[in-house]
Each structure stands twice: as structure tokens, then as C-alpha cells.
PyMOL CGO cylinders between C-alpha atoms (Angstrom):
from pymol import cmd
from pymol.cgo import CYLINDER

trace = [
    CYLINDER, 118.37, 119.94, 121.50, 117.56, 117.54, 124.39, 0.3, 1, 1, 1, 1, 1, 1,
    CYLINDER, 117.56, 117.54, 124.39, 113.86, 118.33, 124.21, 0.3, 1, 1, 1, 1, 1, 1,
    CYLINDER, 113.86, 118.33, 124.21, 113.76, 117.60, 120.39, 0.3, 1, 1, 1, 1, 1, 1,
    CYLINDER, 113.76, 117.60, 120.39, 115.46, 114.25, 120.86, 0.3, 1, 1, 1, 1, 1, 1,
    CYLINDER, 115.46, 114.25, 120.86, 113.06, 113.34, 123.75, 0.3, 1, 1, 1, 1, 1, 1,
    CYLINDER, 113.06, 113.34, 123.75, 110.13, 114.24, 121.58, 0.3, 1, 1, 1, 1, 1, 1,
    CYLINDER, 110.13, 114.24, 121.58, 111.47, 112.36, 118.63, 0.3, 1, 1, 1, 1, 1, 1,
    CYLINDER, 111.47, 112.36, 118.63, 111.83, 109.19, 120.90, 0.3, 1, 1, 1, 1, 1, 1,
    CYLINDER, 111.83, 109.19, 120.90, 108.33, 109.73, 122.10, 0.3, 1, 1, 1, 1, 1, 1,
    CYLINDER, 108.33, 109.73, 122.10, 106.96, 109.77, 118.46, 0.3, 1, 1, 1, 1, 1, 1,
    CYLINDER, 106.96, 109.77, 118.46, 108.83, 106.66, 117.72, 0.3, 1, 1, 1, 1, 1, 1,
    CYLINDER, 108.83, 106.66, 117.72, 107.25, 104.89, 120.66, 0.3, 1, 1, 1, 1, 1, 1,
    CYLINDER, 107.25, 104.89, 120.66, 103.91, 105.49, 119.13, 0.3, 1, 1, 1, 1, 1, 1,
    CYLINDER, 103.91, 105.49, 119.13, 104.65, 105.09, 115.36, 0.3, 1, 1, 1, 1, 1, 1,
    CYLINDER, 104.65, 105.09, 115.36, 106.45, 101.67, 115.86, 0.3, 1, 1, 1, 1, 1, 1,
    CYLINDER, 106.45, 101.67, 115.86, 103.25, 99.97, 117.59, 0.3, 1, 1, 1, 1, 1, 1,
    CYLINDER, 103.25, 99.97, 117.59, 101.15, 101.58, 114.88, 0.3, 1, 1, 1, 1, 1, 1,
    CYLINDER, 101.15, 101.58, 114.88, 103.36, 100.09, 112.16, 0.3, 1, 1, 1, 1, 1, 1,
    CYLINDER, 103.36, 100.09, 112.16, 103.00, 96.74, 113.89, 0.3, 1, 1, 1, 1, 1, 1,
    CYLINDER, 103.00, 96.74, 113.89, 99.31, 97.01, 114.28, 0.3, 1, 1, 1, 1, 1, 1,
    CYLINDER, 99.31, 97.01, 114.28, 98.91, 98.11, 110.46, 0.3, 1, 1, 1, 1, 1, 1,
    CYLINDER, 98.91, 98.11, 110.46, 101.18, 94.98, 109.43, 0.3, 1, 1, 1, 1, 1, 1,
    CYLINDER, 101.18, 94.98, 109.43, 99.28, 92.73, 111.64, 0.3, 1, 1, 1, 1, 1, 1,
    CYLINDER, 99.28, 92.73, 111.64, 95.89, 94.00, 109.90, 0.3, 1, 1, 1, 1, 1, 1,
    CYLINDER, 95.89, 94.00, 109.90, 97.33, 93.28, 106.45, 0.3, 1, 1, 1, 1, 1, 1,
    CYLINDER, 97.33, 93.28, 106.45, 98.37, 89.85, 107.49, 0.3, 1, 1, 1, 1, 1, 1,
    CYLINDER, 98.37, 89.85, 107.49, 94.86, 89.11, 108.67, 0.3, 1, 1, 1, 1, 1, 1,
    CYLINDER, 94.86, 89.11, 108.67, 93.44, 90.62, 105.41, 0.3, 1, 1, 1, 1, 1, 1,
    CYLINDER, 93.44, 90.62, 105.41, 95.91, 88.82, 103.09, 0.3, 1, 1, 1, 1, 1, 1,
    CYLINDER, 95.91, 88.82, 103.09, 95.31, 85.29, 104.80, 0.3, 1, 1, 1, 1, 1, 1,
    CYLINDER, 95.31, 85.29, 104.80, 91.39, 85.80, 104.52, 0.3, 1, 1, 1, 1, 1, 1,
    CYLINDER, 91.39, 85.80, 104.52, 91.81, 87.08, 100.92, 0.3, 1, 1, 1, 1, 1, 1,
    CYLINDER, 91.81, 87.08, 100.92, 94.10, 84.26, 99.86, 0.3, 1, 1, 1, 1, 1, 1,
    CYLINDER, 94.10, 84.26, 99.86, 91.77, 81.61, 101.31, 0.3, 1, 1, 1, 1, 1, 1,
    CYLINDER, 91.77, 81.61, 101.31, 88.46, 83.09, 99.66, 0.3, 1, 1, 1, 1, 1, 1,
    CYLINDER, 88.46, 83.09, 99.66, 90.24, 83.57, 96.38, 0.3, 1, 1, 1, 1, 1, 1,
    CYLINDER, 90.24, 83.57, 96.38, 91.32, 79.92, 96.12, 0.3, 1, 1, 1, 1, 1, 1,
    CYLINDER, 91.32, 79.92, 96.12, 87.67, 78.80, 95.78, 0.3, 1, 1, 1, 1, 1, 1,
    CYLINDER, 87.67, 78.80, 95.78, 87.46, 79.92, 92.25, 0.3, 1, 1, 1, 1, 1, 1,
    CYLINDER, 87.46, 79.92, 92.25, 90.45, 77.62, 91.26, 0.3, 1, 1, 1, 1, 1, 1,
    CYLINDER, 90.45, 77.62, 91.26, 89.35, 74.06, 90.75, 0.3, 1, 1, 1, 1, 1, 1,
    CYLINDER, 89.35, 74.06, 90.75, 92.99, 72.91, 90.37, 0.3, 1, 1, 1, 1, 1, 1,
    CYLINDER, 92.99, 72.91, 90.37, 93.83, 73.37, 94.15, 0.3, 1, 1, 1, 1, 1, 1,
    CYLINDER, 93.83, 73.37, 94.15, 92.19, 72.74, 97.52, 0.3, 1, 1, 1, 1, 1, 1,
    CYLINDER, 92.19, 72.74, 97.52, 91.73, 75.82, 99.41, 0.3, 1, 1, 1, 1, 1, 1,
    CYLINDER, 91.73, 75.82, 99.41, 93.70, 75.81, 102.69, 0.3, 1, 1, 1, 1, 1, 1,
    CYLINDER, 93.70, 75.81, 102.69, 93.56, 78.37, 105.29, 0.3, 1, 1, 1, 1, 1, 1,
    CYLINDER, 93.56, 78.37, 105.29, 97.00, 80.11, 106.49, 0.3, 1, 1, 1, 1, 1, 1,
    CYLINDER, 97.00, 80.11, 106.49, 96.33, 79.71, 110.22, 0.3, 1, 1, 1, 1, 1, 1,
    CYLINDER, 96.33, 79.71, 110.22, 99.90, 80.77, 111.33, 0.3, 1, 1, 1, 1, 1, 1,
    CYLINDER, 99.90, 80.77, 111.33, 99.74, 83.99, 109.43, 0.3, 1, 1, 1, 1, 1, 1,
    CYLINDER, 99.74, 83.99, 109.43, 96.18, 84.74, 110.62, 0.3, 1, 1, 1, 1, 1, 1,
    CYLINDER, 96.18, 84.74, 110.62, 97.02, 84.20, 114.31, 0.3, 1, 1, 1, 1, 1, 1,
    CYLINDER, 97.02, 84.20, 114.31, 100.33, 86.17, 113.91, 0.3, 1, 1, 1, 1, 1, 1,
    CYLINDER, 100.33, 86.17, 113.91, 98.24, 89.00, 112.29, 0.3, 1, 1, 1, 1, 1, 1,
    CYLINDER, 98.24, 89.00, 112.29, 95.74, 88.96, 115.32, 0.3, 1, 1, 1, 1, 1, 1,
    CYLINDER, 95.74, 88.96, 115.32, 98.54, 88.94, 117.70, 0.3, 1, 1, 1, 1, 1, 1,
    CYLINDER, 98.54, 88.94, 117.70, 100.47, 91.77, 116.05, 0.3, 1, 1, 1, 1, 1, 1,
    CYLINDER, 100.47, 91.77, 116.05, 97.22, 93.93, 115.71, 0.3, 1, 1, 1, 1, 1, 1,
    CYLINDER, 97.22, 93.93, 115.71, 96.28, 93.26, 119.36, 0.3, 1, 1, 1, 1, 1, 1,
    CYLINDER, 96.28, 93.26, 119.36, 99.81, 94.17, 120.72, 0.3, 1, 1, 1, 1, 1, 1,
    CYLINDER, 99.81, 94.17, 120.72, 100.03, 97.41, 118.54, 0.3, 1, 1, 1, 1, 1, 1,
    CYLINDER, 100.03, 97.41, 118.54, 96.61, 98.57, 119.23, 0.3, 1, 1, 1, 1, 1, 1,
    CYLINDER, 96.61, 98.57, 119.23, 96.64, 97.70, 122.85, 0.3, 1, 1, 1, 1, 1, 1,
    CYLINDER, 96.64, 97.70, 122.85, 99.87, 99.65, 123.38, 0.3, 1, 1, 1, 1, 1, 1,
    CYLINDER, 99.87, 99.65, 123.38, 98.49, 102.73, 121.68, 0.3, 1, 1, 1, 1, 1, 1,
    CYLINDER, 98.49, 102.73, 121.68, 95.18, 102.36, 123.56, 0.3, 1, 1, 1, 1, 1, 1,
    CYLINDER, 95.18, 102.36, 123.56, 96.81, 101.96, 126.81, 0.3, 1, 1, 1, 1, 1, 1,
    CYLINDER, 96.81, 101.96, 126.81, 99.09, 104.89, 126.29, 0.3, 1, 1, 1, 1, 1, 1,
    CYLINDER, 99.09, 104.89, 126.29, 96.10, 107.08, 125.58, 0.3, 1, 1, 1, 1, 1, 1,
    CYLINDER, 96.10, 107.08, 125.58, 94.22, 105.81, 128.41, 0.3, 1, 1, 1, 1, 1, 1,
    CYLINDER, 94.22, 105.81, 128.41, 97.00, 106.35, 131.02, 0.3, 1, 1, 1, 1, 1, 1,
    CYLINDER, 97.00, 106.35, 131.02, 97.76, 109.78, 129.39, 0.3, 1, 1, 1, 1, 1, 1,
    CYLINDER, 97.76, 109.78, 129.39, 94.03, 110.79, 129.73, 0.3, 1, 1, 1, 1, 1, 1,
    CYLINDER, 94.03, 110.79, 129.73, 94.00, 109.40, 133.27, 0.3, 1, 1, 1, 1, 1, 1,
    CYLINDER, 94.00, 109.40, 133.27, 96.87, 111.62, 134.29, 0.3, 1, 1, 1, 1, 1, 1,
    CYLINDER, 96.87, 111.62, 134.29, 95.37, 114.70, 132.62, 0.3, 1, 1, 1, 1, 1, 1,
    CYLINDER, 95.37, 114.70, 132.62, 91.93, 113.87, 134.39, 0.3, 1, 1, 1, 1, 1, 1,
    CYLINDER, 91.93, 113.87, 134.39, 89.93, 113.39, 131.16, 0.3, 1, 1, 1, 1, 1, 1,
    CYLINDER, 89.93, 113.39, 131.16, 88.51, 110.01, 132.03, 0.3, 1, 1, 1, 1, 1, 1,
    CYLINDER, 88.51, 110.01, 132.03, 85.16, 109.01, 133.60, 0.3, 1, 1, 1, 1, 1, 1,
    CYLINDER, 85.16, 109.01, 133.60, 84.96, 108.77, 137.32, 0.3, 1, 1, 1, 1, 1, 1,
    CYLINDER, 84.96, 108.77, 137.32, 84.95, 104.85, 137.16, 0.3, 1, 1, 1, 1, 1, 1,
    CYLINDER, 84.95, 104.85, 137.16, 88.43, 104.79, 135.58, 0.3, 1, 1, 1, 1, 1, 1,
    CYLINDER, 88.43, 104.79, 135.58, 90.04, 107.27, 137.95, 0.3, 1, 1, 1, 1, 1, 1,
    CYLINDER, 90.04, 107.27, 137.95, 92.78, 106.06, 140.27, 0.3, 1, 1, 1, 1, 1, 1,
    CYLINDER, 92.78, 106.06, 140.27, 91.29, 104.87, 143.63, 0.3, 1, 1, 1, 1, 1, 1,
    CYLINDER, 91.29, 104.87, 143.63, 92.60, 106.83, 146.50, 0.3, 1, 1, 1, 1, 1, 1,
    CYLINDER, 92.60, 106.83, 146.50, 93.19, 104.87, 149.66, 0.3, 1, 1, 1, 1, 1, 1,
    CYLINDER, 93.19, 104.87, 149.66, 90.69, 105.51, 152.55, 0.3, 1, 1, 1, 1, 1, 1,
    CYLINDER, 90.69, 105.51, 152.55, 92.09, 106.95, 155.51, 0.3, 1, 1, 1, 1, 1, 1,
    CYLINDER, 92.09, 106.95, 155.51, 91.88, 104.45, 158.43, 0.3, 1, 1, 1, 1, 1, 1,
    CYLINDER, 91.88, 104.45, 158.43, 88.72, 104.71, 160.84, 0.3, 1, 1, 1, 1, 1, 1,
    CYLINDER, 88.72, 104.71, 160.84, 89.54, 106.11, 164.27, 0.3, 1, 1, 1, 1, 1, 1,
    CYLINDER, 89.54, 106.11, 164.27, 89.70, 103.74, 167.11, 0.3, 1, 1, 1, 1, 1, 1,
    CYLINDER, 89.70, 103.74, 167.11, 87.39, 104.16, 169.99, 0.3, 1, 1, 1, 1, 1, 1,
]
cmd.load_cgo(trace, "trace")
């Protein structure tokens, strides 16, 4: 039962940032769509929703960055990454003399 609960928590750690990234993408899309759709209406002046757009970019970057970092560190632990991304081992000190 303990393994089941720990796996469920691990899934939540990936689902929640994924939902945040999706919600951020939707905020970006909605702010752009609303701005461009207002050009057809002559009764109003189109204005861009900067706060919604920046919030969407931030949410998308945080969610995608968390998932990308999780995958990168998992692959680094399992030795799936290119040699330039592997952890650097400290060099042994040079012998004196």
C-alpha cells in the first residue's frame, strides 16, 4: 500500500505542473486571440492583455521547465544523456614531487 501511495504522489508531481503549463498556454492563446479578434469591431479600440499574456508565459515556462528538468535529471541518473551532460567527477589531486 505504501508503494501505491508513493507512486500516486509521484504522478501528482508530474500532473500538476503539466496542468499549469497547459493553463498557461491557454492564457497566452486567449490573450492573442482576443487582441486579434477585436480588429474586426470598429466600435472598440483593440487593447492587448499584457498581464494575462505574461502570466501565461510564466505559467507555461514554470510547468514545462519543471517537467523538462525532471526528465533530464532522471535520464542523467540512468545514464541516458550525452557525455557533455553527465555529472563531472572531481579529478584526483596530482601527486607532489
